[in-house]
N, CA, C and O atoms as a GROMACS GRO file, in nm:
protein
  340
    1MET      N    1   0.106  -0.111  -0.001
    1MET     CA    2   0.022   0.061  -0.005
    1MET      C    3   0.089   0.161  -0.022
    1MET      O    4   0.089   0.255  -0.101
    2ILE      N    5   0.170   0.116   0.099
    2ILE     CA    6   0.262   0.238   0.085
    2ILE      C    7   0.355   0.247  -0.101
    2ILE      O    8   0.392   0.349  -0.159
    3LYS      N    9   0.363   0.160  -0.130
    3LYS     CA   10   0.442   0.156  -0.227
    3LYS      C   11   0.387   0.204  -0.354
    3LYS      O   12   0.450   0.289  -0.416
    4ASN      N   13   0.294   0.166  -0.393
    4ASN     CA   14   0.125   0.268  -0.411
    4ASN      C   15   0.161   0.444  -0.415
    4ASN      O   16   0.194   0.528  -0.499
    5ALA      N   17   0.138   0.439  -0.301
    5ALA     CA   18   0.138   0.553  -0.271
    5ALA      C   19   0.213   0.642  -0.357
    5ALA      O   20   0.194   0.705  -0.461
    6ILE      N   21   0.340   0.616  -0.240
    6ILE     CA   22   0.492   0.685  -0.312
    6ILE      C   23   0.482   0.695  -0.531
    6ILE      O   24   0.512   0.772  -0.623
    7HIS      N   25   0.421   0.558  -0.506
    7HIS     CA   26   0.404   0.583  -0.704
    7HIS      C   27   0.337   0.701  -0.742
    7HIS      O   28   0.374   0.790  -0.819
    8ARG      N   29   0.222   0.688  -0.670
    8ARG     CA   30   0.129   0.794  -0.721
    8ARG      C   31   0.164   0.907  -0.663
    8ARG      O   32   0.074   0.985  -0.695
    9ALA      N   33   0.226   0.954  -0.609
    9ALA     CA   34   0.310   1.093  -0.582
    9ALA      C   35   0.425   1.101  -0.634
    9ALA      O   36   0.484   1.208  -0.649
   10THR      N   37   0.464   1.008  -0.661
   10THR     CA   38   0.569   1.022  -0.811
   10THR      C   39   0.582   1.130  -0.940
   10THR      O   40   0.646   1.219  -0.995
   11LEU      N   41   0.408   1.004  -0.936
   11LEU     CA   42   0.361   1.009  -1.080
   11LEU      C   43   0.281   1.163  -1.113
   11LEU      O   44   0.246   1.204  -1.223
   12ARG      N   45   0.266   1.234  -0.976
   12ARG     CA   46   0.170   1.348  -0.997
   12ARG      C   47   0.295   1.464  -0.981
   12ARG      O   48   0.279   1.581  -1.016
   13ALA      N   49   0.422   1.412  -0.924
   13ALA     CA   50   0.525   1.507  -0.941
   13ALA      C   51   0.553   1.547  -1.074
   13ALA      O   52   0.560   1.646  -1.146
   14LEU      N   53   0.564   1.441  -1.073
   14LEU     CA   54   0.591   1.369  -1.289
   14LEU      C   55   0.506   1.429  -1.387
   14LEU      O   56   0.548   1.410  -1.501
   15ASN      N   57   0.442   1.468  -1.382
   15ASN     CA   58   0.279   1.482  -1.482
   15ASN      C   59   0.276   1.675  -1.466
   15ASN      O   60   0.214   1.749  -1.542
   16ARG      N   61   0.370   1.725  -1.335
   16ARG     CA   62   0.307   1.882  -1.335
   16ARG      C   63   0.446   1.906  -1.381
   16ARG      O   64   0.463   2.019  -1.427
   17ILE      N   65   0.556   1.823  -1.380
   17ILE     CA   66   0.668   1.857  -1.498
   17ILE      C   67   0.583   1.848  -1.673
   17ILE      O   68   0.573   1.946  -1.746
   18SER      N   69   0.554   1.769  -1.693
   18SER     CA   70   0.489   1.678  -1.824
   18SER      C   71   0.432   1.822  -1.939
   18SER      O   72   0.417   1.808  -2.061
   19SER      N   73   0.412   1.930  -1.874
   19SER     CA   74   0.331   2.008  -1.946
   19SER      C   75   0.465   2.077  -2.060
   19SER      O   76   0.420   2.129  -2.163
   20LYS      N   77   0.605   2.079  -2.045
   20LYS     CA   78   0.648   2.209  -2.097
   20LYS      C   79   0.698   2.137  -2.234
   20LYS      O   80   0.693   2.019  -2.200
   21VAL      N   81   0.728   2.138  -2.323
   21VAL     CA   82   0.754   2.105  -2.484
   21VAL      C   83   0.888   2.004  -2.499
   21VAL      O   84   1.007   2.004  -2.468
   22VAL      N   85   0.769   1.896  -2.581
   22VAL     CA   86   0.834   1.751  -2.570
   22VAL      C   87   0.894   1.756  -2.707
   22VAL      O   88   0.846   1.817  -2.802
   23LYS      N   89   0.998   1.689  -2.708
   23LYS     CA   90   1.119   1.623  -2.858
   23LYS      C   91   1.052   1.509  -2.859
   23LYS      O   92   0.973   1.462  -2.777
   24ASN      N   93   1.094   1.469  -2.966
   24ASN     CA   94   1.071   1.366  -3.018
   24ASN      C   95   1.162   1.322  -3.050
   24ASN      O   96   1.241   1.381  -3.124
   25VAL      N   97   1.186   1.168  -2.990
   25VAL     CA   98   1.404   1.099  -3.076
   25VAL      C   99   1.397   0.977  -3.170
   25VAL      O  100   1.298   0.916  -3.210
   26ASN      N  101   1.509   0.960  -3.191
   26ASN     CA  102   1.461   0.816  -3.229
   26ASN      C  103   1.620   0.732  -3.116
   26ASN      O  104   1.679   0.632  -3.156
   27GLU      N  105   1.641   0.772  -3.045
   27GLU     CA  106   1.714   0.687  -2.970
   27GLU      C  107   1.642   0.722  -2.794
   27GLU      O  108   1.577   0.818  -2.753
   28ARG      N  109   1.702   0.567  -2.706
   28ARG     CA  110   1.724   0.678  -2.554
   28ARG      C  111   1.750   0.715  -2.534
   28ARG      O  112   1.868   0.684  -2.520
   29PRO      N  113   1.717   0.852  -2.489
   29PRO     CA  114   1.770   0.953  -2.417
   29PRO      C  115   1.916   0.840  -2.296
   29PRO      O  116   1.895   0.750  -2.214
   30SER      N  117   2.045   0.901  -2.339
   30SER     CA  118   2.167   0.917  -2.179
   30SER      C  119   2.193   1.045  -2.115
   30SER      O  120   2.201   1.158  -2.163
   31HIS      N  121   2.204   1.001  -1.994
   31HIS     CA  122   2.214   1.021  -1.901
   31HIS      C  123   2.283   1.135  -1.848
   31HIS      O  124   2.294   1.172  -1.732
   32LEU      N  125   2.356   1.217  -2.023
   32LEU     CA  126   2.381   1.298  -1.983
   32LEU      C  127   2.319   1.422  -2.106
   32LEU      O  128   2.341   1.543  -2.109
   33SER      N  129   2.256   1.355  -2.178
   33SER     CA  130   2.171   1.424  -2.250
   33SER      C  131   2.086   1.465  -2.166
   33SER      O  132   2.063   1.411  -2.057
   34GLY      N  133   1.989   1.646  -2.246
   34GLY     CA  134   1.955   1.682  -2.212
   34GLY      C  135   1.913   1.799  -2.062
   34GLY      O  136   2.034   1.806  -2.043
   35LYS      N  137   1.855   1.887  -1.952
   35LYS     CA  138   1.875   1.937  -1.824
   35LYS      C  139   1.731   1.870  -1.799
   35LYS      O  140   1.651   1.790  -1.848
   36GLU      N  141   1.756   1.970  -1.674
   36GLU     CA  142   1.649   1.919  -1.538
   36GLU      C  143   1.479   1.946  -1.639
   36GLU      O  144   1.496   2.020  -1.735
   37GLY      N  145   1.383   1.911  -1.627
   37GLY     CA  146   1.260   1.921  -1.686
   37GLY      C  147   1.221   1.916  -1.787
   37GLY      O  148   1.110   1.948  -1.828
   38ASP      N  149   1.362   1.851  -1.874
   38ASP     CA  150   1.326   1.807  -2.050
   38ASP      C  151   1.230   1.689  -2.084
   38ASP      O  152   1.221   1.571  -2.048
   39ILE      N  153   1.172   1.758  -2.157
   39ILE     CA  154   1.066   1.569  -2.205
   39ILE      C  155   1.040   1.541  -2.322
   39ILE      O  156   0.985   1.592  -2.420
   40VAL      N  157   1.126   1.385  -2.274
   40VAL     CA  158   1.159   1.306  -2.445
   40VAL      C  159   1.028   1.189  -2.516
   40VAL      O  160   1.005   1.104  -2.430
   41HIS      N  161   0.963   1.172  -2.611
   41HIS     CA  162   0.932   1.060  -2.629
   41HIS      C  163   1.020   1.057  -2.694
   41HIS      O  164   1.109   1.130  -2.737
   42TYR      N  165   0.951   0.852  -2.705
   42TYR     CA  166   1.060   0.810  -2.824
   42TYR      C  167   1.006   0.653  -2.881
   42TYR      O  168   0.972   0.580  -2.788
   43GLN      N  169   0.991   0.587  -3.028
   43GLN     CA  170   0.912   0.488  -3.043
   43GLN      C  171   1.014   0.370  -3.041
   43GLN      O  172   1.124   0.342  -3.088
   44ASN      N  173   0.939   0.327  -2.981
   44ASN     CA  174   1.040   0.179  -2.926
   44ASN      C  175   1.066   0.104  -3.095
   44ASN      O  176   0.968   0.090  -3.170
   45LYS      N  177   1.179   0.069  -3.130
   45LYS     CA  178   1.215   0.085  -3.296
   45LYS      C  179   1.108  -0.151  -3.228
   45LYS      O  180   1.003  -0.176  -3.287
   46ASN      N  181   1.135  -0.210  -3.173
   46ASN     CA  182   1.100  -0.333  -3.139
   46ASN      C  183   0.926  -0.374  -3.095
   46ASN      O  184   0.882  -0.489  -3.084
   47ASN      N  185   0.831  -0.222  -3.072
   47ASN     CA  186   0.701  -0.218  -3.090
   47ASN      C  187   0.633  -0.101  -3.159
   47ASN      O  188   0.549  -0.048  -3.086
   48PHE      N  189   0.644  -0.052  -3.264
   48PHE     CA  190   0.592   0.061  -3.313
   48PHE      C  191   0.449   0.121  -3.267
   48PHE      O  192   0.410   0.234  -3.294
   49ASN      N  193   0.379   0.025  -3.195
   49ASN     CA  194   0.257   0.052  -3.101
   49ASN      C  195   0.325   0.180  -2.992
   49ASN      O  196   0.271   0.290  -3.006
   50LYS      N  197   0.397   0.174  -2.924
   50LYS     CA  198   0.445   0.169  -2.829
   50LYS      C  199   0.542   0.321  -2.834
   50LYS      O  200   0.663   0.298  -2.836
   51ILE      N  201   0.506   0.462  -2.836
   51ILE     CA  202   0.598   0.558  -2.739
   51ILE      C  203   0.589   0.576  -2.640
   51ILE      O  204   0.480   0.576  -2.583
   52GLU      N  205   0.712   0.602  -2.576
   52GLU     CA  206   0.780   0.578  -2.413
   52GLU      C  207   0.815   0.724  -2.431
   52GLU      O  208   0.866   0.791  -2.521
   53GLN      N  209   0.753   0.756  -2.273
   53GLN     CA  210   0.797   0.923  -2.286
   53GLN      C  211   0.889   0.948  -2.110
   53GLN      O  212   0.855   0.901  -2.002
   54TYR      N  213   0.983   1.019  -2.132
   54TYR     CA  214   1.048   1.012  -2.042
   54TYR      C  215   1.078   1.173  -2.013
   54TYR      O  216   1.092   1.259  -2.100
   55VAL      N  217   1.088   1.195  -1.852
   55VAL     CA  218   1.136   1.340  -1.842
   55VAL      C  219   1.283   1.319  -1.764
   55VAL      O  220   1.357   1.222  -1.750
   56LYS      N  221   1.288   1.436  -1.726
   56LYS     CA  222   1.444   1.455  -1.666
   56LYS      C  223   1.473   1.502  -1.551
   56LYS      O  224   1.491   1.624  -1.544
   57LYS      N  225   1.485   1.426  -1.437
   57LYS     CA  226   1.418   1.493  -1.277
   57LYS      C  227   1.560   1.449  -1.238
   57LYS      O  228   1.632   1.364  -1.289
   58GLY      N  229   1.573   1.511  -1.159
   58GLY     CA  230   1.735   1.498  -1.047
   58GLY      C  231   1.827   1.426  -1.086
   58GLY      O  232   1.863   1.320  -1.035
   59ASN      N  233   1.901   1.512  -1.245
   59ASN     CA  234   1.985   1.420  -1.285
   59ASN      C  235   1.982   1.312  -1.348
   59ASN      O  236   2.088   1.254  -1.372
   60GLN      N  237   1.810   1.238  -1.406
   60GLN     CA  238   1.851   1.090  -1.475
   60GLN      C  239   1.762   1.147  -1.506
   60GLN      O  240   1.740   1.266  -1.485
   61TRP      N  241   1.668   1.035  -1.583
   61TRP     CA  242   1.584   0.990  -1.683
   61TRP      C  243   1.464   0.934  -1.623
   61TRP      O  244   1.489   0.855  -1.533
   62ILE      N  245   1.348   0.951  -1.646
   62ILE     CA  246   1.216   0.863  -1.552
   62ILE      C  247   1.165   0.837  -1.634
   62ILE      O  248   1.133   0.911  -1.727
   63ASP      N  249   1.132   0.671  -1.615
   63ASP     CA  250   0.992   0.634  -1.769
   63ASP      C  251   0.863   0.710  -1.674
   63ASP      O  252   0.822   0.691  -1.559
   64MET      N  253   0.825   0.803  -1.786
   64MET     CA  254   0.658   0.839  -1.689
   64MET      C  255   0.521   0.696  -1.713
   64MET      O  256   0.405   0.691  -1.673
   65SER      N  257   0.602   0.602  -1.791
   65SER     CA  258   0.436   0.481  -1.768
   65SER      C  259   0.474   0.446  -1.612
   65SER      O  260   0.394   0.439  -1.519
   66THR      N  261   0.619   0.426  -1.606
   66THR     CA  262   0.694   0.314  -1.469
   66THR      C  263   0.663   0.417  -1.383
   66THR      O  264   0.586   0.401  -1.288
   67GLY      N  265   0.705   0.501  -1.404
   67GLY     CA  266   0.807   0.604  -1.291
   67GLY      C  267   0.916   0.534  -1.167
   67GLY      O  268   0.918   0.530  -1.044
   68ARG      N  269   1.015   0.477  -1.294
   68ARG     CA  270   1.107   0.413  -1.233
   68ARG      C  271   1.228   0.516  -1.327
   68ARG      O  272   1.189   0.600  -1.409
   69PRO      N  273   1.328   0.498  -1.307
   69PRO     CA  274   1.432   0.516  -1.416
   69PRO      C  275   1.471   0.471  -1.566
   69PRO      O  276   1.415   0.380  -1.628
   70LEU      N  277   1.528   0.512  -1.592
   70LEU     CA  278   1.606   0.429  -1.697
   70LEU      C  279   1.715   0.407  -1.677
   70LEU      O  280   1.762   0.521  -1.686
   71LYS      N  281   1.782   0.355  -1.660
   71LYS     CA  282   1.917   0.323  -1.601
   71LYS      C  283   1.904   0.195  -1.554
   71LYS      O  284   1.988   0.112  -1.589
   72ASP      N  285   1.771   0.149  -1.444
   72ASP     CA  286   1.717   0.048  -1.416
   72ASP      C  287   1.780  -0.070  -1.536
   72ASP      O  288   1.801  -0.048  -1.656
   73THR      N  289   1.802  -0.217  -1.449
   73THR     CA  290   1.882  -0.319  -1.536
   73THR      C  291   1.778  -0.350  -1.503
   73THR      O  292   1.704  -0.303  -1.418
   74GLN      N  293   1.757  -0.512  -1.634
   74GLN     CA  294   1.709  -0.616  -1.634
   74GLN      C  295   1.618  -0.669  -1.514
   74GLN      O  296   1.514  -0.732  -1.534
   75LYS      N  297   1.641  -0.655  -1.454
   75LYS     CA  298   1.670  -0.783  -1.346
   75LYS      C  299   1.611  -0.677  -1.253
   75LYS      O  300   1.553  -0.729  -1.158
   76THR      N  301   1.610  -0.561  -1.253
   76THR     CA  302   1.560  -0.509  -1.131
   76THR      C  303   1.384  -0.478  -1.180
   76THR      O  304   1.289  -0.486  -1.102
   77LYS      N  305   1.374  -0.440  -1.332
   77LYS     CA  306   1.270  -0.447  -1.400
   77LYS      C  307   1.164  -0.575  -1.354
   77LYS      O  308   1.048  -0.553  -1.318
   78ARG      N  309   1.238  -0.740  -1.361
   78ARG     CA  310   1.186  -0.817  -1.358
   78ARG      C  311   1.146  -0.827  -1.208
   78ARG      O  312   1.054  -0.909  -1.212
   79LEU      N  313   1.163  -0.789  -1.072
   79LEU     CA  314   1.177  -0.790  -0.973
   79LEU      C  315   1.066  -0.689  -0.920
   79LEU      O  316   0.978  -0.720  -0.840
   80ILE      N  317   1.082  -0.576  -0.970
   80ILE     CA  318   1.016  -0.492  -0.924
   80ILE      C  319   0.874  -0.542  -0.992
   80ILE      O  320   0.789  -0.489  -0.921
   81LYS      N  321   0.796  -0.629  -1.109
   81LYS     CA  322   0.734  -0.620  -1.210
   81LYS      C  323   0.655  -0.731  -1.090
   81LYS      O  324   0.547  -0.716  -1.033
   82SER      N  325   0.764  -0.857  -1.076
   82SER     CA  326   0.744  -0.959  -0.991
   82SER      C  327   0.620  -0.876  -0.838
   82SER      O  328   0.502  -0.882  -0.806
   83LYS      N  329   0.682  -0.844  -0.814
   83LYS     CA  330   0.647  -0.774  -0.649
   83LYS      C  331   0.500  -0.675  -0.664
   83LYS      O  332   0.424  -0.648  -0.571
   84THR      N  333   0.488  -0.633  -0.802
   84THR     CA  334   0.414  -0.528  -0.816
   84THR      C  335   0.283  -0.564  -0.939
   84THR      O  336   0.199  -0.495  -0.997
   85GLY      N  337   0.312  -0.678  -0.939
   85GLY     CA  338   0.223  -0.724  -1.076
   85GLY      C  339   0.149  -0.715  -1.158
   85GLY      O  340   0.134  -0.808  -1.238
   0.00000   0.00000   0.00000
């Protein structure tokens, strides 16, 4: 329950930032690119039906759909998915 509340609070904070101008990019952003508050859309080449949205907050890129940092490893993503369902 607490994790869901934290996740909702994070998404609310990110949504306040998301009213800025959005850039479309051809590859996932690196941690060196962009500045605080930048928002990018990335069309996944493996799934053309999915457009991923990232926002730069606290010097790292956050995936808007999950609320998690872009630099999460696949192992971390699987662990979170198994715990949250």
